[in-house]
C-alpha positions as a Markdown table, in Angstrom:
| # | Residue | x | y | z |
|---|---|---|---|---|
| 1 | Met | 88.2 | 144.7 | 74.9 |
| 2 | Val | 90.2 | 141.6 | 75.4 |
| 3 | Leu | 93.2 | 143.6 | 76.6 |
| 4 | Glu | 91.0 | 145.5 | 79.0 |
| 5 | Thr | 89.9 | 142.3 | 80.7 |
| 6 | Leu | 93.4 | 141.0 | 81.0 |
| 7 | Asn | 94.8 | 144.2 | 82.5 |
| 8 | Pro | 95.6 | 143.6 | 86.2 |
| 9 | Met | 95.0 | 147.2 | 87.1 |
| 10 | His | 91.4 | 146.6 | 86.0 |
| 11 | Tyr | 90.8 | 144.4 | 89.1 |
| 12 | Asn | 91.4 | 145.9 | 92.5 |
| 13 | Ile | 92.0 | 143.0 | 94.8 |
| 14 | Thr | 92.3 | 145.2 | 97.9 |
| 15 | Ser | 88.7 | 146.2 | 97.6 |
| 16 | Leu | 87.7 | 142.6 | 98.3 |
| 17 | Val | 89.7 | 142.3 | 101.6 |
| 18 | Pro | 88.5 | 144.6 | 104.4 |
| 19 | Ala | 91.1 | 147.0 | 105.8 |
| 20 | Thr | 90.8 | 145.5 | 109.3 |
| 21 | Met | 91.9 | 142.0 | 108.1 |
| 22 | Pro | 95.7 | 142.5 | 108.5 |
| 23 | Val | 95.1 | 144.2 | 111.9 |
| 24 | Ala | 93.1 | 141.3 | 113.2 |
| 25 | Thr | 95.4 | 138.6 | 111.6 |
| 26 | Val | 98.7 | 139.7 | 113.3 |
| 27 | Pro | 97.5 | 139.1 | 116.9 |
| 28 | Ile | 95.9 | 135.8 | 116.0 |
| 29 | Leu | 99.1 | 134.6 | 114.3 |
| 30 | Ile | 101.2 | 135.7 | 117.3 |
| 31 | Leu | 98.9 | 133.9 | 119.6 |
| 32 | Met | 99.0 | 130.7 | 117.5 |
| 33 | Cys | 102.8 | 130.8 | 117.5 |
| 34 | Phe | 102.9 | 131.3 | 121.2 |
| 35 | Leu | 100.5 | 128.4 | 121.8 |
| 36 | Phe | 102.5 | 126.2 | 119.5 |
| 37 | Leu | 105.7 | 127.0 | 121.4 |
| 38 | Ile | 104.1 | 126.2 | 124.7 |
| 39 | Trp | 102.6 | 122.9 | 123.3 |
| 40 | Asn | 105.9 | 121.9 | 121.7 |
| 41 | His | 108.0 | 122.7 | 124.9 |
| 42 | Glu | 109.1 | 119.7 | 126.8 |
| 43 | Glu | 111.1 | 119.5 | 129.9 |
| 44 | Thr | 114.6 | 118.3 | 129.1 |
| 45 | Ser | 115.4 | 115.0 | 130.6 |
| 46 | Ser | 118.9 | 114.1 | 131.9 |
| 47 | Ile | 118.3 | 110.6 | 130.5 |
| 48 | Pro | 119.4 | 110.2 | 126.8 |
| 49 | Gly | 117.1 | 108.9 | 124.2 |
| 50 | Pro | 115.1 | 109.9 | 121.1 |
| 51 | Gly | 113.3 | 113.2 | 121.4 |
| 52 | Tyr | 109.5 | 113.5 | 121.8 |
| 53 | Cys | 109.1 | 115.9 | 118.7 |
| 54 | Leu | 105.3 | 116.4 | 118.8 |
| 55 | Gly | 104.6 | 112.7 | 119.4 |
| 56 | Ile | 106.6 | 111.5 | 116.4 |
| 57 | Gly | 109.5 | 110.2 | 118.6 |
| 58 | Pro | 107.3 | 107.7 | 120.5 |
| 59 | Leu | 105.8 | 106.4 | 117.2 |
| 60 | Ile | 109.2 | 105.9 | 115.7 |
| 61 | Ser | 110.5 | 104.2 | 118.8 |
| 62 | His | 107.5 | 101.9 | 119.1 |
| 63 | Gly | 107.7 | 101.1 | 115.4 |
| 64 | Arg | 111.4 | 100.2 | 115.7 |
| 65 | Phe | 110.6 | 97.8 | 118.5 |
| 66 | Leu | 107.9 | 96.2 | 116.5 |
| 67 | Trp | 109.9 | 95.9 | 113.3 |
| 68 | Met | 113.4 | 95.0 | 114.6 |
| 69 | Gly | 112.3 | 93.0 | 117.7 |
| 70 | Val | 113.2 | 93.8 | 121.3 |
| 71 | Gly | 116.8 | 92.6 | 121.2 |
| 72 | Asn | 117.9 | 94.3 | 118.0 |
| 73 | Ala | 116.1 | 97.6 | 118.9 |
| 74 | Cys | 117.7 | 97.6 | 122.4 |
| 75 | Asn | 121.1 | 97.0 | 120.8 |
| 76 | Tyr | 120.5 | 99.8 | 118.4 |
| 77 | Tyr | 119.5 | 102.3 | 121.1 |
| 78 | Asn | 122.4 | 101.2 | 123.3 |
| 79 | Lys | 124.9 | 101.8 | 120.5 |
| 80 | Thr | 123.3 | 105.2 | 119.7 |
| 81 | Tyr | 122.6 | 106.6 | 123.2 |
| 82 | Gly | 124.6 | 104.6 | 125.7 |
| 83 | Glu | 123.9 | 102.1 | 128.6 |
| 84 | Phe | 120.8 | 103.9 | 130.0 |
| 85 | Val | 118.2 | 104.9 | 127.4 |
| 86 | Arg | 114.7 | 106.3 | 127.5 |
| 87 | Val | 112.4 | 105.1 | 124.8 |
| 88 | Trp | 108.6 | 104.8 | 124.3 |
| 89 | Ile | 106.8 | 101.4 | 123.9 |
| 90 | Ser | 103.1 | 101.5 | 123.4 |
| 91 | Gly | 103.1 | 105.2 | 124.3 |
| 92 | Glu | 104.7 | 104.6 | 127.7 |
| 93 | Glu | 108.1 | 105.9 | 128.7 |
| 94 | Thr | 110.4 | 102.9 | 129.0 |
| 95 | Phe | 114.0 | 102.7 | 130.3 |
| 96 | Ile | 116.5 | 100.3 | 128.8 |
| 97 | Ile | 119.4 | 99.5 | 131.2 |
| 98 | Ser | 122.2 | 97.4 | 129.8 |
| 99 | Lys | 125.9 | 97.1 | 129.9 |
C-alpha cells in the first residue's frame, strides 16, 4: 500500500493541466518577449556615457554623484568615457564637458 502511493505512475499530472494550456501559453510568451524588447530598446546616442539599462543606469549615475561628490564623480566619468559625457542626475540627462 505504501509503495502504491509512492509510485509516480499512480499520479497523472497531465490530467490536471488542460490540453489547451501549452497552445495558449506560447503566443503569450512570444508577445511578452516582444513587448520586453520594445520596452528595453533605446536609441543609441553618439554621446558616450553609462547605459540606460532599464533605468538602473540613471540610479547608479545619480548614486555615484551623491556618494562621491560632483568633482570626484565628474573626474571618474571623464577618465572612463572621455571629455564629453552623458550622465543622469535626479533622473534628468546631464552632460559633463571638461578638458
